[in-house]
MIGU-809385 format. One line per field, with one value per residue: residue in three letters; y, x, z of N, C-alpha, C, O, CB in turn. Coordinates in Angstrom, 1 decimal, padded with zeros to 4 digits. Glycine has a CB too. Layout:
REM MIGU-809385
r	(ALA/...)
n_c2	(Y/...)
n_c1	(X/...)
n_c3	(Z/...)
ca_c2	(Y/...)
ca_c1	(X/...)
ca_c3	(Z/...)
c_c2	(Y/...)
c_c1	(X/...)
c_c3	(Z/...)
o_c2	(Y/...)
o_c1	(X/...)
o_c3	(Z/...)
cb_c2	(Y/...)
cb_c1	(X/...)
cb_c3	(Z/...)
***
This chain:
REM MIGU-809385
r	(MET/ASP/THR/ILE/ALA/ARG/PHE/LYS/ARG/GLY/GLU/ARG/ILE/LYS/LYS/SER/THR/LEU/ASP/ALA/PHE/TYR/VAL/ALA/LEU/GLU/LYS/ALA/GLY/VAL/GLU/PHE/ILE/GLU/ALA/GLY/PRO/TYR/GLN/GLY/ASP/GLY/GLY/PRO/GLY/VAL/ARG/LEU/LYS/PRO/GLU/GLY/GLN/HIS/ALA/GLU)
n_c2	(017.1/017.5/015.4/012.9/012.9/013.2/010.5/009.2/010.2/008.2/008.7/009.4/008.2/009.1/006.1/006.3/008.4/006.8/004.5/006.2/006.3/003.4/002.8/005.1/003.8/001.3/002.0/003.2/001.2/-000.8/-003.8/-005.2/-007.5/-009.9/-012.1/-015.1/-018.2/-017.2/-016.4/-016.1/-015.2/-014.9/-013.5/-010.1/-007.9/-005.9/-004.9/-004.1/-004.0/-006.2/-004.1/-002.5/-003.6/-002.2/-000.3/002.6)
n_c1	(-000.6/-001.5/000.2/-001.1/-004.0/-003.5/-002.5/-004.6/-006.4/-004.5/-002.8/000.4/003.2/006.2/008.9/010.0/008.7/006.2/007.4/007.5/005.2/004.3/005.9/005.9/002.6/002.9/004.4/002.4/001.2/000.0/-000.1/000.7/-000.3/000.6/-000.4/-002.4/-002.5/-004.8/-007.7/-010.9/-010.9/-008.3/-006.8/-004.2/-003.7/-004.7/-004.1/-004.5/-002.5/-002.2/-002.1/000.6/002.4/003.9/005.8/007.0)
n_c3	(-001.9/-004.8/-006.2/-005.0/-006.0/-008.8/-009.1/-008.3/-010.4/-012.3/-013.7/-014.8/-012.2/-010.8/-009.8/-007.3/-005.7/-005.9/-004.4/-001.9/-001.2/-000.7/001.4/003.3/003.8/005.2/006.8/008.7/009.0/007.7/005.7/003.1/000.7/-000.9/-004.1/-003.5/-002.0/000.0/002.0/000.3/-003.1/-003.3/-004.0/-005.0/-002.1/000.7/004.3/007.9/010.1/013.1/016.6/017.3/015.9/013.8/011.9/013.6)
ca_c2	(016.5/017.2/014.1/012.2/013.6/012.4/009.2/008.9/009.8/007.1/009.5/008.4/008.8/008.1/005.3/006.9/008.6/005.1/003.8/006.4/006.1/002.2/003.3/005.7/002.9/000.2/002.5/003.5/-000.3/-001.4/-004.3/-005.6/-009.4/-011.3/-013.2/-016.6/-019.2/-016.3/-016.1/-015.4/-015.2/-015.3/-012.1/-009.0/-007.1/-005.2/-005.3/-003.5/-004.9/-005.6/-003.0/-002.4/-004.6/-001.5/001.2/004.2)
ca_c1	(-001.9/-001.6/000.5/-002.1/-005.0/-002.7/-002.0/-006.4/-006.6/-004.4/-001.9/001.8/003.6/007.6/008.7/010.2/007.5/005.2/007.9/007.4/004.1/004.6/007.1/004.7/001.3/003.8/005.0/001.3/000.4/-000.7/000.3/000.4/-000.5/000.8/-001.3/-001.9/-003.4/-005.9/-009.7/-011.4/-010.0/-007.1/-005.6/-003.6/-004.7/-003.8/-004.5/-004.0/-001.0/-002.3/-001.9/001.8/003.8/003.8/007.0/006.9)
ca_c3	(-002.6/-006.3/-006.5/-005.0/-007.1/-010.4/-008.6/-008.4/-011.7/-013.0/-014.5/-014.5/-010.8/-010.7/-009.4/-006.3/-005.7/-005.6/-003.5/-000.9/-000.8/-000.1/002.6/004.5/004.5/005.7/008.5/009.1/009.6/006.4/005.4/001.7/000.8/-002.3/-004.7/-003.1/-001.2/001.3/001.5/-001.2/-004.4/-003.2/-005.3/-004.0/-001.5/001.9/006.2/008.4/010.9/014.6/017.1/017.8/015.3/012.8/012.6/013.9)
c_c2	(016.3/016.1/013.2/012.1/012.8/011.6/008.8/009.1/009.1/008.2/008.7/009.3/008.1/007.4/005.5/007.2/007.3/004.5/004.4/006.4/004.6/002.4/003.9/004.9/002.2/000.8/002.9/002.5/-000.9/-002.0/-005.0/-007.2/-009.3/-011.8/-014.4/-017.2/-018.4/-016.8/-015.7/-016.2/-015.6/-014.5/-011.3/-008.2/-006.6/-005.4/-004.9/-004.6/-005.5/-004.6/-003.1/-003.4/-003.1/-000.2/002.1/005.4)
c_c1	(-002.4/-001.3/-001.0/-003.2/-004.3/-002.8/-003.9/-006.6/-006.0/-003.1/000.0/002.6/005.1/007.6/009.0/009.3/006.2/006.4/007.5/005.3/003.9/004.9/005.8/003.4/002.2/004.2/003.7/000.5/-000.5/000.5/-000.1/000.5/-000.3/000.0/-001.3/-002.8/-004.1/-007.2/-009.7/-011.1/-008.7/-005.8/-005.0/-004.2/-003.9/-005.1/-003.8/-003.4/-001.9/-001.8/-000.4/002.6/004.0/005.2/006.7/007.7)
c_c3	(-004.3/-006.6/-005.9/-006.1/-008.6/-009.9/-009.1/-009.6/-012.9/-014.2/-013.5/-013.2/-011.3/-009.7/-008.0/-005.0/-004.9/-004.3/-002.0/-000.3/-000.6/001.4/003.8/004.8/005.2/007.2/009.6/009.7/009.0/006.2/003.9/001.5/-000.8/-003.0/-004.1/-002.7/000.2/001.0/000.2/-002.1/-004.3/-004.2/-004.0/-003.1/-000.3/003.2/006.5/009.9/012.1/014.8/017.5/017.1/013.5/013.4/013.2/013.7)
o_c2	(015.5/015.4/012.9/011.3/011.8/011.5/008.2/008.1/009.0/008.0/008.1/010.5/007.0/007.6/004.9/006.7/007.1/004.1/003.7/006.5/004.6/002.3/003.5/005.1/002.8/000.3/003.0/002.6/-001.5/-001.5/-005.2/-007.9/-008.7/-012.2/-014.9/-016.9/-019.0/-017.4/-015.3/-017.4/-016.3/-014.8/-011.4/-007.9/-006.7/-005.8/-004.8/-005.7/-004.8/-003.9/-004.1/-003.9/-003.4/000.3/002.2/006.5)
o_c1	(-003.2/-002.1/-001.8/-003.2/-004.8/-004.0/-004.2/-007.0/-006.5/-002.9/000.4/002.7/005.2/006.8/008.3/009.2/005.7/005.9/007.1/004.7/002.8/004.2/005.2/003.0/002.2/004.4/003.8/-000.4/-001.4/001.7/-001.3/001.2/-001.0/-000.9/-000.2/-003.9/-004.1/-007.7/-009.0/-010.9/-008.0/-004.7/-005.1/-005.3/-002.6/-006.3/-002.7/-003.8/-002.9/-001.1/-000.3/003.6/004.3/005.5/005.5/007.3)
o_c3	(-004.8/-007.3/-006.8/-006.9/-009.3/-010.1/-010.1/-010.2/-014.1/-015.4/-012.6/-013.0/-011.9/-008.8/-007.2/-003.9/-003.9/-003.3/-001.0/000.8/-000.1/002.3/004.8/005.9/006.2/008.3/010.8/010.6/009.4/006.3/003.6/002.2/-001.6/-002.2/-004.1/-002.9/001.3/000.0/-000.6/-002.2/-005.1/-004.7/-002.7/-003.3/-000.2/003.2/006.0/010.4/011.9/014.0/018.2/017.7/012.4/014.4/013.0/014.1)
cb_c2	(017.4/017.9/013.7/012.5/015.8/012.6/009.1/010.0/010.6/006.2/011.6/008.3/008.1/008.6/004.4/007.7/009.0/003.5/003.9/007.7/006.7/001.5/005.0/007.2/001.9/000.1/004.2/004.0/-000.2/-000.4/-004.7/-005.0/-010.4/-012.7/-013.6/-016.8/-020.5/-014.3/-014.8/-014.1/-013.9/-016.8/-010.3/-008.1/-008.0/-003.2/-006.6/-002.4/-003.5/-006.5/-002.7/-002.6/-007.4/-000.8/002.1/004.3)
cb_c1	(-002.8/-000.9/002.1/-002.4/-004.6/-001.2/-001.2/-007.6/-006.6/-006.2/-002.6/003.2/002.6/008.8/009.2/010.7/007.5/005.0/009.4/008.3/003.4/005.6/008.7/004.1/000.1/005.3/006.2/000.9/-000.3/-001.4/000.5/001.6/-002.4/001.4/-001.0/-001.0/-002.4/-005.9/-010.6/-010.9/-010.0/-007.3/-006.8/-003.2/-006.0/-003.3/-004.6/-004.9/000.7/-001.9/-002.9/001.9/003.0/002.0/007.7/006.9)
cb_c3	(-002.0/-007.1/-005.6/-003.9/-007.1/-011.3/-006.5/-007.5/-012.0/-013.6/-014.1/-016.4/-009.0/-010.7/-010.1/-006.7/-007.1/-007.8/-003.9/-001.0/-001.5/-000.8/001.9/004.0/003.5/004.5/008.3/008.1/010.8/005.1/006.4/000.6/001.6/-002.0/-005.9/-002.3/-000.6/001.2/002.2/-001.6/-004.9/-003.3/-006.8/-004.5/-001.0/001.6/007.0/008.4/011.7/015.5/018.1/019.3/014.6/012.6/011.8/015.0)
***
């Protein structure tokens, strides 16, 4: 939890740790959206994948 607290405070986190966060969130069903022609501003964001489409 200390790593998450440091991340929330804006402190530097190793790239390998950020990569692990990214992978864990994707496995939990989070989809990362690049900036582009989407609803609203078209900026980057996240959304939940439909049920059954995330890795277990």
